[in-house]
N, C-alpha and C positions, 0 to 999 in steps of 0.2 A: 308563496305561491309561484312557481314556474309559469314563464309563457305557453299559452296552450292548454291549460287546465282550465276547467269550467269555475266560474263565479257563481256564487251563492248567495241571493238576497236573503238577508234575515230581517223579517218586517217588524215593525216598532210592535210593543202590546198594544194591544186596544184601550184607547182613551177613556178614560172615565167620564160619565155624562155630566161634564159641567160644561161652561162655556170657557174658550182659552182665545188669547190673539189668534187673528186670522192673517192668511197670507193671499186669501184668495180675492177674485175680482168679480163674486158673484153678486149681482146687483141686488139680489133680494135682500142682501143684508144691508145694515145702515150704512148711508153715503157718507165717507171720510171728510174730512174738513179740507177745503183748497189747499194745496201744498204752495203757500207764499209766503216770502220773508217780505214785510211790509215795514214802511219807514215813513214818519209822519213829517220828516224835512230832508233837505239837502244833507250830503254828507259834510261832516266837518272835519273829520280825520279819515286818512286812506282806510282805516279799519271799517270805517261806515259804509264806505262805498260797496257796491255789490259787483261780484266777480262772474264773469262769461269767460268761455273758453272752448277751444276744441281740439286741446293737447297740444297744439302746438303754439297758436296764437291767444293770448288772452288779453282781457281788459278789466278795470275795475271802474264802474262806472259811477261816478258823484253825482249826478243827479241835480246839478245846481240849476238856478233858473236863468239871471240875467247874464252868467257865463257857466256853461257845461264843459267836465272835464272827461275824458276817456285815458286813462292812464294804460299804456299798452306794454305788451311783454312779446318776445318772442322766444322759443325755448332753447334755442341753439346759442344764443349772446352771451358770452362770457369771456372774461379777459385770459391772456396766457395764450401759451402754443402746448403741443405734445411737447413732453421732454422727461429725465430721469430724476423724479423728486427724490429719489432713495439718497441716503446719507452713506458714502463708499467707506466711511469709516466707522459703520455703526458694529459692524460683525466684530471689530477689535475691541469696542467697549463692551460688548455683552458679557463676556467670560468674568469681567469684573463686576458688572451689576449683580451675575448669579452668584458670584462669591459671597457680596454682600448681604444679599438674600438668606443666603444657606447662613449666615453667621447671624442672623437676625438685625443686621443693622439696617433698617428699612428706611430711616431718613437719607443716610448715606447714599443707599441704593438708589433712591429716588433722583437725588443730586446727581448721581453718576448716569442715569438714565436719561438725562438731556444729550449725552453724546450721541444716542441714537436717532434723535429726532431727524426727519428730514426737512424739505420745503413746504410752506403751507399750501393750502389749496386755493385754486383761481376763485373768482367771485361771478356769480349771476350778475347780470347786467340787464338794465331796463330799456327796451326798445325806444319809448319816446310818450308822445301824448297829443292827441287829437284835443284842441280847444276851439270851442263853439261861443262866439260872444254876439248877444243879441242886442236890439236897440234899447235904449234906456226905457221905453214904457215898461220892458219885463221887471224892471225893480220894484214898480208898485203891482206886483200879481196880487191877488188875493191869497193868503195864507190858509185859509181856510180850505179852499178849494185841491191845496198841493197834496199829489198822491204820487209814492215811488215805491214800486215793488218788484222782487225778484220771483218769477213764476219756475218754479221747479218742474212743473208739467211740462212747460215748454221750452226752457232753459232761455227765457226772454226777461230782460229787464224793460221795465216801462215807467214813465214818468210822464205826468199829466198834472196841468195847472192852469187857471184862468187869468186873464188880463182885460178886465172890462167885461164884454160879453163876448170874447174869443176864447175857445179853448185850444191850448198847445200841447201836443202829444207827442212823445218820443219812445221809441221801441228799437231795444238793442239786442243783437245776438251774435254769436259766432258760429258759422257754419262749418262743419267738416267737409261735407262733399265738396262746397264751392271754395273752402279754403280762404275764407274771408270772415272780417267783421264788419256786421251790417248795422245801420242805423239808419232808421226812418223818422223824419220830423214833420210833423203836420199841423195845420191849423184848421179851426172851424168854418172859419170865413175866408173867402177867396181873396187872394192878393196880399194876406197880411203876415206873411212870412218873410222876415228879412236877418239876415247875420251874416258873420264873418266866421270863416273857419280856416285854421292853421295847422300845419304838423310840424312838430318841434322834438327835439331831444336833448338830454344832459349828455350825452358822448360827442365825440368830434365827428362833424357832419356839416353837409350843406344842402340847400334845398332850392327848388325851382318849379316851375310851372310850365309843362310842356304843352303842345300845339292842342292837345286833346282836352286843355283844362283839367289837367290831374296833377296833384301835387307830388313830386317826387324827391325822397328825402335819402341821400346815400351817405352812409358812415362807415366808422369803424370801431372796434373793441379795443381797449388797451392791449397790446401786445405781452404786457406781462403785468402781474398784481401790482396796483399803484400804492404806492406809500403814502401814509396819511397826509393830507396836506397839500399833494402834489397835483400839477394840472394834466387831467385825462389828455387835453389836446398836444400834450408834448409825446405823447407815445400811441401814435395811431397806427401800427403794425399789426394788430391782431385780426380777429375774424372781420370780416366787412358784412355790412347787411346794406339792404334798400326796403324801403317802404313805400307804398304808392298809395295816396287816397285819390279815389275816382267819386263822380258825381252825376246823378240823375236828378232831373230837375221837372217839374210839370210843366205842361204845356200852357199857354195863352201870355199874358201880360207878366213878363218876369224880366230882371236883368242879372247878369252874372259876370263880375268883374274880375281882373285880377289886380293884386295889390302887392307892391314891392317885389314883384315878381316870386312871392312865395307863398301867398294867402288867396283866398277867393271869397267874393263878396257875393250874397245872395240878397235881391230885393224884389219884393213883391211876387213871391212865390206862393203855391198853395200848399206845396209838399216837394221835400226833397229827400233823396237817398242817398247813404256816404256808402262807400266800399273803401274797407282797407285790405291790403294785400302786404305781405313781407316776407323776405327769402333772406338767408345768409349766406355765407361761401363755407361754412363748415360742412365737412366731408366726411366725418368721422373722426374718433378719438386720436388715431396714430396719423393724420395728415396734416402739416403744418398749414395754416392758412395761406400763407405765401405759394405754396405748391398746388392749392386747391384750383380743379378746372372748373369748378361752379361760377356761374355769373348772376349774381343776386339781382341784379339790375334786370337781367334777360328774363330769369324764372318769374319775378315779379310782374313784369308787363305782360307775358304769358298769361301769366294768372289771372290779371286783370281784363286781359282783351278776352277771356272766356265768359265773363261774368259781366260785362258792363253794361250791355244792353238788354240782359236777363231781366223781366219784370221782377220787382219786389214780391209778389204773391209767388212766384216761383222758386224765388230765394228762401222764402220762408217755409214753402213746403217741402222743398229738398231737405233744409234743415230739421224740420219738424221729423220726417221721415227717419231718418238716420238717427236723429238724437231719442225719439221715442221707442225704436227698436231696443234699445238697451234698458231705459229707465222704466219702461213699462213692464219690465220682466216681475217686478217685484212691488206688492202692495202691503202696507201694514196696518192693521187696525189693532187697537191696544183698549178700546172703551165700548162698550153696547150704548151708551148716552153720551152722545157727543156735545160739546158747549157749543152754545150759538156764537157765533162771529159775525157781526154785522158786515155788508158790503164785500161777499165773497167772489163778485165779479167785476173785473176791471174792464170797462166797457172796450170795445174797439179790437180786440184780438180774438173774438168769439171763431170768426170766420177766417182762416189762414189764407184764403184767396182773395180777399177783400185788398182793393188797392189804397184804400185810403181809412179815416176812421171819420163815422158822421157822429158827431156829439155834440152837445150843448150844455152849459152850466147846469140845467137842470139834473144832469145824468152824473153829476159829481157829488158822491158823498162824503160828509165830513165825519163820520162818526165810525171810519175804519181803527181798528184796533191795531198797533204797531206789536212787530214782534217783540221789541225791548219791553212794551208793556206787559205782554204776555210771559216774558221772562220773570220780571219783577213779581208778579203774581201767582208765578208757580208756587212759592212755597206755602201759598194758601190754598189756592184751589186744584192743586197738582194735576193739571189738564193734561190727560194723555196725550190728546193731539199735538201737543207740543213736544213730545216725545216722538211721535210719528214724522214730525217735521224736521226733526235735528237726525234721525236716522236716514231720512231722504236726501237732508242736505249733504250728509257725507257721501251717500253714494252720487250725487249730482257734482260734488268738487272732483272727486274720483274720474267721473266721464271727463270733465273739463280740461284737467290737467294730465291724463295718462291715455293715448290711444294708439293702437298698434302702428308702428312707424315713428313715434315720437319719442323725446328722452322721457326718462323717468321721472316722475315727481321729484322735486326739489324740496328744501325744507319748508319752504311755502307754495307748494303746490307748482305754481307756473308764474305767481304774480308777486311782482317786486316793483318798487319805485326807485329805489337806492342803487348809486353806484357803489357806496359801502355800507350793504344791506347788513344787520344783525347776522352775524353767524356765517356771513359770506352767502347766505342762502344757498349753501352747498349742502349736498344730501349726506347726512350725517347716518352713519351706520349702526349705531349704539342705541339705537330704537326709533328715531324719528322715520328714517326711509321705510322701516318696516312696518310702522304705524299706519302711514299713508296708504298700505296697500291691504291690512287687514280686512279692510269691506269688501275685496274684489270677489271671495268666492260664497261668501254668506250674503253678498249683496247681488249675485249672479252676473257680476261684469268680469267672467274670467278673460276677457280679450283686453280688459283694460292694465291687467298685468304684465302683457306681453312687453312692454318697455323694461319693466323690471328683470325679466328672466333675461333679455338680450344684454342688459346693462350688465348683470353676474358674469355672462360669458366674458365681456369685454375685461371685467374686473381680472378675471382670472388669468387672462395674458400678460398683463401688468404684474399682477400679485405674485405670479411665479419668478417675476424679476426680485421683487421685496424679500421673498421668502429666501432667494439666495444671497442678496446683498446683506440684509439683514441678520439672517440667521443661519444662513450657509446650509440651508434645507432644500430638499426638492418640494413638490407640490406649490400650493399657492395661498396667500393672507391678504388680507385686508384690514385695515386698522380702522380709527374712530370715524374720518371724513373724508370724503372723497370729492369728486366733480366731472364735469364733463370730458375732462381728459383722463378719466379712469384712475385717478391717485389711488394707491394704496399702500403708501408709506405711511411711518407715522408723523404726524403733524408737527409742526413746530410749535413747542407751549410745554406746560407742565404735563412731565410723564404720568400725572395720577388721571387724566383723561386721554391724553395724546398717544400714550404707548398703552394700546388696547387690541390686540391682536385678534379679536372676534369676530370683526364685521361680515369676514366671508363665511364664517361657520353659520352665523345666525341669517344670513340672506339665503344660505342653501336649505334652510328649514322650508320657505316658502315653496321650493320644488317639492322638497317631500309632501308640505301639506297638500299642495296640488293635486299629487299622485293620491294622496289618501282621501282626498274631499271627492274628487271626482271619478277616481278608480280608470282614469286615462292611461292605458298602457302605452299609448303611443310616447308620450313625453320620456319614456326611458330610452328612447332611440333618436334623442333629438339631441344637438350639440350642446345644450344648455346642461343637459343631465351628465355628461360626461365631466361638468367641472365638480360636481358632488365627490366624485371618486379622486379626482387630482387635490381636492381640499385635504385628503388624510396625507399630510406632509410629514416625514421623519427625517433626521439628521443624516 
């Protein structure tokens, strides 16, 4: 249909008179189960921790008791610099590969195709971690009172446990409007909160405490992909980064000390709010870090100054308003008869404007059903509410790892703890990147796919170089794996997987699906739409 013609809406046939899954928020219908992932103990492994994020900053919350860890990520921290990944000799090897394929000599063709390989992709890096170390009394906490949950409705991780007659509570969320990771730690008994907090990283860095009692960590990503067993500190010439940890502390009797010029010690407080902001020198896939005009320390200080005196209740309200505008667009109910799950309220977060949590040991229930137990019992009870939870968890993760203006989701969304993660934590174009964005339209999160569309446009620029160098063709092409520098050449490795030139074509189907799903004709006039036409390359 040409632009200017009228669109005709063809309605679905009338539905039969039987009950079907509902996407309505009608309160007259059955109330759905709380959308919460529950854990009965602190995380023992990274995959047991609970993810939070705002598209740019992410954290994995372990929920430890005597020691709490928030493993941190910032979406632009990668090894390397912009460059030419392509193999200039690839075009010379291509005729031989084609000839061997034509002759049916496939093993020989595979061997010859190694000459088409370029350089490997770069690696997504962890930002660091916040570590909270509490006094020895927390080791003797009451195990039966421990609660940890990820509330999908509020995008908040909550941890609660008792030490004697004192209830300790932590709340964690990552705010998109305030660009910060926020943690509130509180106790039910005045003056009973004492701990040490530090900010560390596996990357080349140094930390210090400034006059505002803020921990400032400045560091560098490796300027090239590290070789196995190498010391990352030998190569600190890549993307620069800064993270700043600020602190708000309750009035009254309390002590705040600086330890070793890089740690903060809190003693005798009622509550504490921690604020983490971060920035990097990354200024786009075509600008070398050494040429970047961005000052990550200045940017981080500016971000901290905007929020350091903001009330926790206001920070939480900003976060909730921003997040729920996306998350509340879709509800899913798959069953008329929901299964009872005890303890569907986690005390203390019902009022987003509350400045603290009033609780007692009597309020902590010991009969919560963990999500792990629900997964195990699904074989027998086939609980539909667990499917609802899984569906909404997928939407939650997409909101957390991909927002307008951020980098696209990588292989692990936005979360990574290792300097050498599995498969480099890079976006793989042979299904993984696409899969991450499959829920964007059906989950009513069309804004969350904007980073993908921006990335496709960037890939087309480098992909045109790869098409010329590798194939002596016009148009553009992308292969199996990429990175923040928009790598499009074949990766170094077995041609069975590395020599796979369909990445660009597959990604462009997302542009077409956006058009057919939304019937938004405006997309046909955007820069990203042009890459669909450029993809059709010929020799």
